[in-house]
N, C-alpha and C positions, 0 to 999 in steps of 0.2 A: 162465737157460737159454740154451744155445748156439743159433746160427742153425740148425744141423742139427736140434736138438731141436724147434724151432718147426716146421720143415718136416715132419719125420716125424710130429709130433703132430697135424698138420692145421691148426694155427694159421697156417700159411704163407699162407693166403688173406688174412689181415689184414696180415701182414708185406709180402707182395708188393704189396698194395694201396697201401702207402706207398712201396715201392721203385719201383713202376711205376704211379704215380698216374694217368697219362694213359691206362692201358690199360683198355678196357671190351670186353665181348663183343658182337660184331655177329652175333648168332645168332637174332634174334627170328623166331618162326615155324618154327625149325629143329627137326629131330628126328634122333636118332642111330641110327635104323633098327633098333631092337629090342635084345634082350639080347646081351651079350657071349658069344662062343663059349666052350665049356668047353675045357680043354686038349686033349682028344682030338679036338676039332672045330676047332682053330686053322686059320684060313684065311690065304691070301695068301703063304705061304712060297715056293712055286714061282714065282709071278708076280714077286715081288720079287727072287728069285735070278736070274731071267732078265733083269730090268731092270738090275741092278747089275753083271752079269757083264762082266769086263774093264775096269771103271772104278775108278780108285783111290779108296779111302775112308780117311779119317783123322778120328778122334774123331766129331764131329757132321757132318762134311762128306763130300761126294762130288764127285769131279772133280779135274782137274789143279790141284795147289797153286800152279802158276805162271800160272794163267789170268788174263787181264787184267781180267775182270769177276767180282765176287763178288755172289751173291744170298743174302741172309739171309732165311729164312722163319721168322717169328715165329708160333708155334702154341701151342695149349693141347691137351693130349692128349685131352680129352673134348669139344672143340669140334666140332659136327657139320659146320660149314662147312669146317673144316680137313679133315675126312674126305672131303668132296666134292672138295676141291682135290687130295687124294691120287690120285684117279682122273681128274679133269678137267684139272688143271694140270700135275702133276708128271711123268707119263710122257713128254709131249711135250718138256719141258725136258731130261729125262735123255737121251732118244734124239737130241736135237738139240744145243744149245750145250754141254751138260755133256759128252756123249760126244765131241764134236769138239774139246774143249779150250778153247772160247771163254769158258766161264764155269764157276764152281764154286758149288755150292749148300751152304749151311750151315743146319742146323736149329737153331732157338733155342726151347727149350721154356719156356713160361710157365705159371703155376699159380694162376689167379685164379677159376676156376669153382667149385672145391670140392675136397674131400679126394682124389677120384679123379684130379684133375689133378696133385696132389702125388705120388701113388703112380706115376702114369704118367711124370711128368717124371723122377723118380729112376730109374725103370727105363730110360728112354732114356739118361740120363747114365751109368748103369752100363754099358750096351752101348757107349757112346761110348769108354769106357776100353779097349775092344778094337777100336776103329775101326769100330764097327757101329751108330753112333747113327742114321744115316739109314735103314739097312735095318730096324732095330728099329721106328723110328717108322712106317714104311709098313706093316709087318705089324700094328702096334698099331691103326692106323686100320681095317684090314680086319676087326678083331675088337672094335671100339669098341661099348660099350653105352650105355644111356640115361644122360643127365647126372645126376650126383649120386645114382645108384642103388646105389652100392657095387660096381659091376661090375669095377673094377680090383683084383681080389683077387690074393693071392700066387699061387694056382694059375693064374689066367688070364695073369698077367704072365709066369710061368715057362713057360707053354705058348707064349707069343709068343717068348720067349728060345730055346726049343727049335727053333722054326720059323725062326729067324734064321740065315741061312747063315754058317757058320764061327764062331759064337759059342760060347764055353766057358760052359756054363750054371752050373757050380759057381762059377767065378770071378765071373760076373755076379751071382750071389746075394750073394756076399761084398761086392762093390763097391757094391751097391745100398744097403747100410746104412752105408757109409763116409762120411767127411768130404768126400772129393773129389767124389762125386756131388752131395751137397747144395750144396757151394760152386759147382759148375758151374751148377746150376739158378739160384742167386741171381745169378750172373754174367750169365746170359741175361736175367734180369729187369732188371739194371742197364743192359744194352745196349738193351733194349726202351724203357726210359725215355729214354735218351740219343737214341734214334732218333725219339722222339715217336710211338711206335706207339699207335694208338687202337682197333684191332680185330684179330681173328684170323680167317683168316691174313693176315699182312701180309708182302709181299715187298719188301725194300729192296735195290735193284739199284744197285751202285756200280762205276764204272769210270773210266778216264782222262777220259771226257767228262762226268763229273758223277754225280749220284744221282737215281734215280727211285723212287717208292714206289707200289706197287699193292696194293690191299686186296681180299680176298674170293676166292671160288672162281671164277676167271676162266679163259678159254681159254688154253692154253699160248702161243698166238700173241701174246697181249698182253704177257706177260712176255718172250718172245723179242724182240719189237719194242723193249722197254725196254733189253734187253741190247745190241741193235744200236745204239741211240741213244747209249749211254754208252761204247761200245767205242772 
């Protein structure tokens, strides 16, 4: 069976465990705040549209491609701590160093909690093919359901796609089942292993002055300080 087949079939949890052997979930005591929204109740679209307005996006990234600092955010689509970071950490980063061109943020989806992680990661990767990976991720977190509850259904993920500003939903549906999306998810896993990621979310901040790693749902000021330190 191909790597894509493993991913779509749900066995990706085992495969990624090998590919990113050092990755474990740092979510003890966490909860993902209830059931996922139905497509008619999809939340977060307007908030994310306002957040990304006027900022360049490309694949999984948001921000100036020539920025001196790169921030890679390693996430799992159904990690509740990642959802917390979506509202606690990310907005301050976008409104500050991402918007002013100091840094660029790249989302790296990992898939080790369960099948909903795989479904969500493929959905993010499909949106990335239209340069909307970041925006889709943020709206996904606004609609996240309970871990391993089967919340990441086709209808819910399509609802998130419809709420993602500028995303062609039909093209997204086709891309989600293609080789490119699956390969992109595996590539994120490879980068997670190479970076020594051990929890989600993990922010790997790299610039001319070195690399700093921050884990968890932290105040945006902590990541901003890391960006300044490596600039």
